[in-house]
PAVOZA-39080 format. One line per 5 residues: number of its first residue (from 1); their letters; for each residue x, y, z of C-alpha. Coordinates in steps of 0.1 Angstrom, whole numbers, padded with zeros to 4 digits. Each point is the difference from the previous one (the first is absolute). Layout:
<atoms>
NUM	a	X Y Z  ... .
</atoms>
This chain:
<atoms>
1	xxxxx	1299 1034 0711  0020 -0032 -0004  0004 -0019 0032  0038 0007 0000  -0006 0037 -0003 .
6	xxxxx	-0027 0000 0027  0025 -0018 0023  0026 0027 -0008  -0024 0028 0008  -0008 -0017 0034 .
11	xxxxx	0037 -0004 0006  0007 0037 -0005  -0028 0009 0025  0015 -0025 0025  0035 0015 -0005 .
16	xxxxx	-0012 0036 0004  -0021 -0009 0031  0027 -0019 0018  0025 0027 -0008  -0012 0019 0031 .
21	xxxxx	0010 -0029 0023  0034 -0003 -0018  0006 0038 0005  -0009 -0003 0037  0025 -0029 0004 .
26	xxxxx	0028 0020 -0016  -0006 0030 0022  0012 -0020 0030  0035 0006 -0012  -0001 0030 -0023 .
31	xxxxx	-0012 0036 0008  -0031 0008 -0021  0014 0029 -0021  0032 -0019 -0007  -0020 -0031 -0008 .
36	xxxxx	-0022 0019 -0025  0031 0015 -0017  0017 -0035 -0003  -0031 -0014 -0016  -0001 0025 -0027 .
41	xxxxx	0037 -0002 -0007  -0007 -0036 -0010  -0031 0009 -0019  0018 0026 -0021  0034 -0017 -0005 .
46	xxxxx	0008 -0016 -0023  -0035 0000 -0015  0003 0037 -0010  0027 -0011 -0026  -0024 -0026 -0015 .
51	xxxxx	-0033 0019 -0001  -0007 0029 -0022  -0010 0033 0017  -0038 0005 0004  0000 0029 -0025 .
56	xxxxx	-0019 0025 0022  0028 0025 0008  0023 0001 0030  -0021 0024 0019  -0030 -0024 0000 .
61	xxxxx	0023 -0029 0008  0013 0018 0031  -0035 0012 0012  -0014 -0035 -0004  0030 -0015 0018 .
66	xxxxx	-0004 0025 0029  -0037 -0008 0006  -0004 -0036 -0013  0032 -0013 0015  0018 0023 0025 .
71	xxxxx	-0031 0012 0018  -0020 -0032 -0002  0026 -0025 0010  0019 0021 0026  -0033 0005 0019 .
76	xxxxx	-0010 -0036 -0003  0034 -0012 0013  -0001 0025 0028  -0035 -0011 0010  0010 -0036 0001 .
81	xxxxx	0031 0009 0020  -0022 0018 0025  -0022 -0030 0005  -0028 0001 -0027  -0011 -0036 -0006 .
86	xxxxx	0011 -0011 -0036  -0034 -0016 -0008  -0019 0031 0010  0025 0021 -0019  -0008 -0019 -0032 .
91	xxxxx	-0037 0008 0004  0002 0036 0011  0024 0009 -0028  -0028 -0008 -0025  -0016 0033 0011 .
96	xxxxx	0022 0014 -0028  -0027 -0011 -0025  -0026 0022 0017  0024 0029 0003  0010 -0004 -0037 .
101	xxxxx	-0037 0004 -0010  -0003 0033 0020  0033 0014 -0013  -0007 -0009 -0036  -0033 0018 0003 .
106	xxxxx	0018 0031 0014  0031 0002 -0022  -0009 -0020 -0032  -0036 0010 -0003  -0011 -0037 0001 .
111	xxxxx	-0035 0002 0013  -0006 -0030 0023  -0032 -0020 -0007  -0026 -0005 0027  0012 -0036 0005 .
116	xxxxx	0036 0013 0006  -0013 0026 0025  -0019 -0028 0018  0032 -0020 0001  0020 0029 0014 .
121	xxxxx	-0027 0006 0026  -0001 -0037 0011  0038 -0001 0001  0003 0031 0021  -0024 -0014 0025 .
126	xxxxx	0020 -0032 0001  0032 0020 0005  -0015 0019 0029  -0010 -0032 0017  0035 -0015 -0005 .
131	xxxxx	0015 0032 0015  -0023 -0001 0030  0006 -0037 0006  0037 0002 -0005  0005 0030 0022 .
136	xxxxx	-0017 -0018 0029  0028 -0026 0002  0031 0017 -0016  0014 0035 -0007  -0016 0018 -0029 .
141	xxxxx	0031 0014 -0016  0009 -0031 -0020  -0035 -0001 -0015  0003 0037 -0009  0033 -0007 -0017 .
146	xxxxx	-0016 -0028 -0021  -0028 0024 -0010  0027 0025 -0009  0016 -0026 -0022  -0033 -0007 -0017 .
151	xxxxx	-0004 0038 -0007  0036 0002 -0014  -0008 -0031 -0022  -0032 0016 -0012  0018 0032 -0010 .
156	xxxxx	0025 -0022 -0020  -0030 -0018 -0016  -0014 0034 -0012  0034 0010 -0014  0005 -0033 -0017 .
161	xxxxx	-0035 0002 -0016  0007 0034 -0013  0033 -0008 -0017  -0007 -0036 -0011  0033 -0018 -0001 .
166	xxxxx	0007 -0024 -0028  0007 -0029 0024  -0009 -0006 0036  0032 -0019 0007  0021 0027 -0016 .
171	xxxxx	-0015 0026 0024  0005 -0022 0030  0037 -0004 -0009  0008 0035 -0010  -0020 0017 0028 .
176	xxxxx	0018 -0023 0024  0032 0020 -0007  -0017 0029 0018  -0002 -0019 0033  0035 -0010 0013 .
181	xxxxx	0018 0034 0003  -0026 0020 0019  -0009 -0029 0023  0037 -0007 0007  0005 0036 0009 .
186	xxxxx	-0031 0000 0022  0011 -0032 0016  0033 0016 0009  -0018 0029 0017  -0029 -0019 0017 .
191	xxxxx	0015 -0035 0006  0036 0011 0004  0033 -0013 -0014  0004 -0024 0029  -0033 -0018 -0008 .
196	xxxxx	0008 -0001 -0037  0035 -0014 0006  -0012 -0026 0024  -0028 -0012 -0023  0023 -0002 -0031 .
201	xxxxx	0028 -0017 0020  -0023 -0026 0016  -0024 -0009 -0027  -0018 -0032 0010  -0011 -0026 -0026 .
206	xxxxx	-0036 0011 0007  0008 0036 -0007  0017 -0009 -0033  -0028 -0024 -0010  -0027 0027 0008 .
211	xxxxx	0018 0026 -0020  0004 -0023 -0030  -0036 -0012 0002  -0015 0036 0001  0022 0011 -0029 .
216	xxxxx	0003 -0030 -0024  -0031 -0020 0008  -0026 0026 0010  0011 0029 -0022  0017 -0014 -0031 .
221	xxxxx	-0015 -0035 -0003  -0035 0011 0011  -0002 0029 -0023  0015 -0020 -0029  -0027 -0027 0003 .
226	xxxxx	-0027 0025 0005  0009 0020 -0031  0003 -0032 -0020  -0036 -0010 0009  -0012 0035 -0009 .
231	xxxxx	0016 -0004 -0034  -0019 -0033 -0005  -0035 0009 0014  -0023 0029 0004  0004 0021 0032 .
236	xxxxx	-0033 -0012 0013  0011 -0036 0000  0033 0006 0019  -0006 0027 0026  -0026 -0018 0021 .
241	xxxxx	0028 -0021 0014  0015 0030 0017  -0029 -0001 0025  0017 -0031 0013  0030 0020 0013 .
246	xxxxx	-0013 0010 0034  -0015 -0034 0004  0034 -0016 -0006  0016 0026 0023  -0024 -0009 0029 .
251	xxxxx	0005 -0037 -0007  0038 0003 0000  0000 0020 0032  -0022 -0026 0017  0023 -0028 -0011 .
256	xxxxx	0033 0017 0007  -0008 0021 0030  -0033 -0013 0014  -0015 0034 -0008  -0038 0001 0004 .
261	xxxxx	-0019 0033 -0004  -0024 0009 0027  -0037 -0003 -0008  -0002 0038 -0004  0030 0001 -0023 .
266	xxxxx	-0013 -0029 -0020  -0034 0016 -0004  0016 0033 -0011  0024 -0017 -0023  -0028 -0019 -0016 .
271	xxxxx	-0018 0033 -0007  0032 0016 -0013  0006 -0029 -0024  -0037 0001 -0011  0004 0037 -0007 .
276	xxxxx	0031 -0007 -0021  -0019 -0028 -0019  -0030 0023 -0006  0022 0027 -0013  0021 -0021 -0024 .
281	xxxxx	-0025 -0026 -0012  -0022 0007 -0029  -0021 -0014 -0027  0018 -0020 -0027  -0010 0003 -0037 .
286	xxxxx	-0008 -0034 -0015  0011 -0012 -0035  -0021 0014 -0028  -0028 -0019 -0015  -0013 0005 -0035 .
291	xxxxx	-0037 0008 -0007  -0020 0002 -0031  0015 0021 -0028  0035 -0005 0012  -0003 0024 0029 .
296	xxxxx	0023 -0005 0029  -0013 0002 0036  0019 -0001 0033  -0015 -0011 0033  0009 0011 0035 .
301	xxxxx	0006 -0027 0026  -0012 0002 0036  0034 -0013 0012  0024 0026 0012  0036 0003 -0007 .
306	xxxxx	0026 0025 0013  0014 0025 -0023  0034 -0002 0016  0016 -0012 0032  0037 -0002 0005 .
311	xxxxx	0029 0021 0002  0011 -0006 -0035  -0036 0008 -0008  0004 0036 0010  0034 0001 -0016 .
316	xxxxx	-0007 -0011 -0035  -0036 0010 -0007  -0005 -0032 -0019  -0012 -0016 0030  0021 0013 0016 .
321	xxxxx	0034 -0015 0024  -0015 0020 0033  -0008 0010 -0105  -0008 0024 -0023  -0036 0003 -0007 .
326	xxxxx	-0012 -0032 0014  -0019 -0014 -0030  -0024 -0027 0007  0004 -0026 -0027  -0034 -0012 -0012 .
331	xxxxx	-0005 -0032 -0019  -0019 0003 -0033  -0005 0033 -0018  -0010 0021 0030  0023 0030 0007 .
336	xxxxx	0000 0027 0026  0000 0035 -0011  0025 0025 0013  -0026 0016 0023  -0010 -0035 0013 .
341	xxxxx	0036 -0008 0007  0006 0033 0019  -0031 -0005 0020  0010 -0035 0009  0033 0009 0017 .
346	xxxxx	0001 -0006 0038  0024 0007 0028  0028 -0024 0005  0006 -0020 0031  0035 -0014 0006 .
351	xx	0023 -0016 0028  0035 0003 0013 .
</atoms>
């Protein structure tokens, strides 16, 4: 990748990682369900008038919106509201990669490799360690909510893989239309008209800035840059940068809030991240070389690259942001067969 594009990929990972701290700051003034609804009003409008529909049918758009956006983000916002540390949230949410592997095996018939199963096993052990360590110093409910968000996200991943939208950004925008109405109604019931009126009537500069950052910077700008990079480079060159998201999240939480995981949480988080890396990283096919008689050969590298890791990733299947049949562009005359391409597809990992 060109240095400029490498810097852009790192920038997106930093944006998505720091997003958890920004959300946490906004929750000081806005109830979580209302905050989630406000974010997606800005995500969908006016972008919905500028971006073509994803072309997957309204039923699929609604289902993906329910799981990928309503379920995932409402639970994340609730967890942060109840005291889940934002840095740890950015790490635990990556459990969605492991859950996507298991759900894809069950509902899509995608048989996981031994390496993927190893990664899932390592990640589950790490998750158990995090849960034990966190429950010793704080209530367990927020952690359960983040795991619920990861499960909801993974269901959305499976649905997105099945329908294969023409554009990750298009699916982000149009599925965003599903979020505001049900969450506003739920906010009225759970948080109450008084809390909603008070929040909207006394929006602080921090609350406004947090809402705009999560909608315009994290969702629209982040996905826009990510999809641009995916259009320029093979999936295997772009998606490794998504593994920087929890690192950026922990760093941002340390800088902004002085958040430092306990030794047990750090050990478990390290195992969880290792499991995600084992699950998503794979061998990369090297450019073809020509032997005697004009025959073309390809070579496998020992270096590993993730098949996908970002929210757009799961959305568009070219990564995916979490596209369509992620074709690995090979220099020279080497080409992947359809069977090779299908076998190379991996679960997507994404960020809020």
